[in-house]
TORBA-809638 format. One record per residue (C-alpha): x, y, z; residue in one letter. Coordinates in steps of 0.05 Angstrom, whole numbers, plus 5000, padded with zeros to 4 digits. Layout:
N
    c1    c2    c3  r
     X     Y     Z  A
...
//
This chain:
296
    c1    c2    c3  r
  2416  2131  6560  M
  2476  2144  6516  Q
  2495  2214  6495  R
  2518  2221  6423  R
  2591  2239  6412  T
  2592  2274  6345  R
  2621  2333  6310  G
  2580  2392  6284  I
  2509  2369  6268  N
  2493  2415  6209  T
  2423  2388  6201  G
  2407  2400  6274  L
  2433  2471  6271  L
  2391  2486  6209  L
  2330  2458  6243  L
  2341  2500  6306  L
  2354  2562  6265  S
  2287  2554  6229  Q
  2250  2542  6294  V
  2278  2605  6324  F
  2266  2644  6260  Q
  2192  2632  6262  I
  2190  2639  6338  G
  2177  2585  6389  I
  2114  2620  6411  N
  2086  2615  6341  N
  2091  2539  6338  I
  2031  2501  6367  P
  2048  2464  6431  P
  2042  2391  6409  V
  2082  2404  6346  T
  2135  2439  6387  L
  2136  2383  6438  A
  2143  2330  6383  T
  2203  2367  6355  L
  2233  2374  6424  A
  2225  2300  6440  V
  2256  2278  6374  N
  2315  2326  6383  V
  2325  2302  6454  W
  2327  2229  6433  F
  2375  2247  6377  F
  2423  2280  6426  L
  2410  2229  6481  N
  2389  2164  6448  P
  2355  2116  6495  W
  2389  2058  6461  K
  2435  2050  6401  P
  2400  2047  6333  L
  2409  1972  6329  Y
  2369  1964  6393  H
  2317  2016  6374  S
  2297  1998  6303  C
  2237  1954  6289  I
  2237  1889  6251  S
  2196  1825  6251  V
  2255  1787  6278  E
  2267  1834  6337  K
  2196  1853  6355  C
  2154  1792  6340  Y
  2203  1734  6343  Q
  2245  1760  6401  Q
  2186  1796  6435  K
  2223  1862  6441  D
  2160  1904  6435  W
  2189  1967  6466  Q
  2220  1980  6398  R
  2151  2001  6374  L
  2157  2060  6421  L
  2230  2075  6410  L
  2237  2070  6334  S
  2197  2133  6314  P
  2238  2176  6362  L
  2307  2155  6337  H
  2341  2179  6273  H
  2400  2156  6233  G
  2436  2222  6231  D
  2425  2297  6235  D
  2401  2303  6163  W
  2350  2248  6174  H
  2325  2287  6235  L
  2326  2353  6197  Y
  2283  2330  6138  F
  2233  2294  6183  N
  2225  2351  6232  M
  2218  2405  6179  V
  2163  2363  6149  S
  2133  2356  6218  M
  2133  2431  6226  L
  2095  2440  6161  W
  2043  2387  6177  K
  2037  2406  6250  G
  2022  2479  6236  V
  1965  2460  6190  K
  1936  2400  6226  L
  1942  2421  6298  E
  1907  2486  6282  R
  1851  2447  6249  R
  1844  2389  6298  L
  1862  2422  6364  G
  1922  2406  6406  S
  1893  2350  6448  R
  1866  2311  6389  W
  1929  2323  6349  F
  1970  2294  6406  A
  1924  2235  6407  Y
  1933  2226  6332  V
  2009  2230  6337  I
  2012  2178  6392  A
  1964  2131  6356  T
  1998  2138  6289  F
  2067  2127  6319  S
  2046  2060  6348  L
  2002  2037  6290  L
  2053  2054  6236  T
  2102  2007  6269  G
  2050  1952  6275  V
  2030  1958  6201  V
  2104  1959  6181  Y
  2115  1893  6217  L
  2053  1863  6183  L
  2077  1885  6115  L
  2146  1858  6124  Q
  2120  1792  6151  F
  2070  1784  6094  T
  2122  1798  6040  V
  2173  1751  6073  A
  2122  1695  6075  E
  2094  1706  6004  L
  2162  1712  5971  L
  2197  1663  6018  N
  2249  1716  6033  Q
  2266  1714  6108  P
  2312  1775  6100  D
  2250  1819  6100  F
  2239  1797  6172  K
  2307  1824  6190  R
  2300  1892  6156  N
  2303  1943  6213  C
  2275  2014  6208  A
  2278  2076  6251  V
  2252  2147  6243  G
  2189  2189  6242  F
  2178  2183  6167  S
  2121  2134  6171  G
  2082  2179  6218  V
  2094  2237  6171  L
  2065  2199  6112  F
  2003  2184  6154  A
  1997  2258  6170  L
  2006  2274  6097  K
  1944  2232  6081  V
  1905  2273  6133  L
  1930  2338  6104  S
  1909  2318  6034  N
  1842  2294  6060  H
  1826  2361  6090  Y
  1852  2399  6029  C
  1833  2352  5971  P
  1833  2400  5912  G
  1889  2425  5867  G
  1955  2398  5843  F
  2025  2393  5872  V
  2092  2393  5837  N
  2134  2331  5851  I
  2201  2328  5814  L
  2173  2372  5759  G
  2109  2334  5748  F
  2040  2360  5767  P
  2004  2310  5812  V
  1932  2315  5838  P
  1934  2330  5912  N
  1896  2267  5930  R
  1951  2225  5899  F
  2010  2265  5926  A
  2028  2216  5981  C
  2032  2159  5931  W
  2075  2199  5884  A
  2122  2219  5941  E
  2126  2146  5962  L
  2151  2126  5893  V
  2195  2187  5884  A
  2231  2178  5950  I
  2240  2103  5938  H
  2273  2112  5870  F
  2311  2176  5883  C
  2340  2156  5951  T
  2355  2081  5951  P
  2360  2052  6021  G
  2297  2085  6047  T
  2244  2043  6080  S
  2190  2034  6027  F
  2149  1990  6074  A
  2155  2041  6130  G
  2129  2097  6086  H
  2074  2053  6057  L
  2054  2034  6128  A
  2044  2108  6143  G
  2000  2118  6083  I
  1957  2057  6102  L
  1949  2083  6173  V
  1928  2151  6146  G
  1876  2117  6101  L
  1851  2076  6160  M
  1837  2143  6194  Y
  1806  2180  6135  T
  1771  2123  6098  Q
  1768  2067  6150  G
  1744  2056  6221  P
  1804  2084  6258  L
  1776  2153  6272  K
  1711  2124  6299  K
  1750  2078  6344  I
  1792  2136  6369  M
  1728  2177  6380  D
  1698  2121  6421  T
  1761  2113  6463  C
  1766  2189  6474  A
  1696  2192  6504  G
  1641  2243  6496  P
  1681  2302  6524  S
  1710  2314  6455  G
  1779  2338  6436  Y
  1771  2411  6419  Q
  1814  2460  6457  N
  1777  2516  6493  H
  1792  2576  6535  Y
  1765  2580  6606  A
  1702  2616  6580  D
  1688  2561  6530  G
  1711  2596  6467  R
  1750  2552  6419  P
  1824  2564  6413  V
  1848  2591  6346  T
  1918  2599  6320  Y
  1905  2640  6258  D
  1944  2701  6280  A
  2006  2661  6300  T
  2016  2624  6235  Y
  2016  2681  6185  R
  2092  2681  6184  N
  2101  2607  6171  Y
  2131  2621  6102  D
  2190  2656  6137  V
  2225  2590  6150  Y
  2198  2551  6090  T
  2222  2607  6043  A
  2151  2607  6014  G
  2160  2536  5988  L
  2106  2484  5991  S
  2120  2418  6024  E
  2127  2384  5956  E
  2177  2437  5933  E
  2217  2427  5997  Q
  2216  2352  5984  L
  2241  2362  5913  E
  2299  2404  5937  R
  2315  2353  5992  A
  2316  2296  5942  L
  2361  2334  5894  R
  2407  2352  5951  A
  2409  2280  5973  S
  2427  2256  5903  I
  2481  2310  5897  W
  2511  2291  5965  D
  2514  2217  5948  R
  2547  2233  5881  G
  2601  2277  5911  N
  2621  2244  5976  T
  2623  2174  6003  R
  2611  2199  6073  N
  2549  2241  6058  G
  2487  2243  6101  P
  2440  2183  6107  M
  2383  2185  6056  P
  2315  2213  6074  Y
  2274  2160  6110  G
  2332  2122  6140  F
  2330  2046  6141  R
  2382  2005  6177  L
  2400  1947  6130  P
  2424  1880  6157  P
  2496  1894  6136  E
  2498  1958  6176  E
  2468  1923  6236  M
  2521  1870  6233  R
  2575  1923  6227  R
  2549  1960  6288  Q
  2543  1896  6327  R
  2615  1877  6312  L
  2637  1947  6329  H
  2600  1943  6395  R
  2634  1878  6413  F
  2702  1904  6392  D
  2694  1962  6441  G
  2681  1917  6501  Q
//
């Protein structure tokens, strides 16, 4: 395991300040554990990004399947981590309270694995149909795909109403698709296939057989959390102050601000943060490989 040697990680500091502002005790356990694991792997990456990202070439052709486990837990930089984990906080507070901690943990683990598998299938299919082998070498890291899958669940449980995305009202049931397009066009270099894979996994759960399969594998004991006397666990009292660290903004409003900030950063500095939904392009992988060899 290699510890990062970096300067001040502004995104990480902002994330930690928001976590402490709401209070660690007010964040449900699986959501908090997911944040902690992602921060840990950011500070102590198991492997360099080039050896953690998933691609058809690395996973399927070279049989390096451990990347399916490593890629969701590694991020390109502190801003990539920040945007993903703030989104995770928003979704975790809502979904873990609704589903229960044990089932939510089950969902996170399943989505993390399946999103990578669907990403590989998408990249392989496009490469074969268009006869473009470069798609097999596109390498992706980050938790964004899982977050898109969770977004589908969130919209499924709260289907009504509209959301505001870049100034346009969008029906809630179409919000994930609108965000997919908005992020792709506003932040070039993001992994469109990775985000699309997350949406498809979410639809497999809400509209397809995935939930039934997971129910069957979980067994008849269920997945609801209970106290010792059998009463269901509720988190209502602990989430009333969630707006403290979101400034009262909805997830879509936070996304819009993040996209605008990303555009502004790219227009004002050549060394700005990586775009939201980091994708490691082939050129960057070659550069890191050469850098690694130069250091030996």
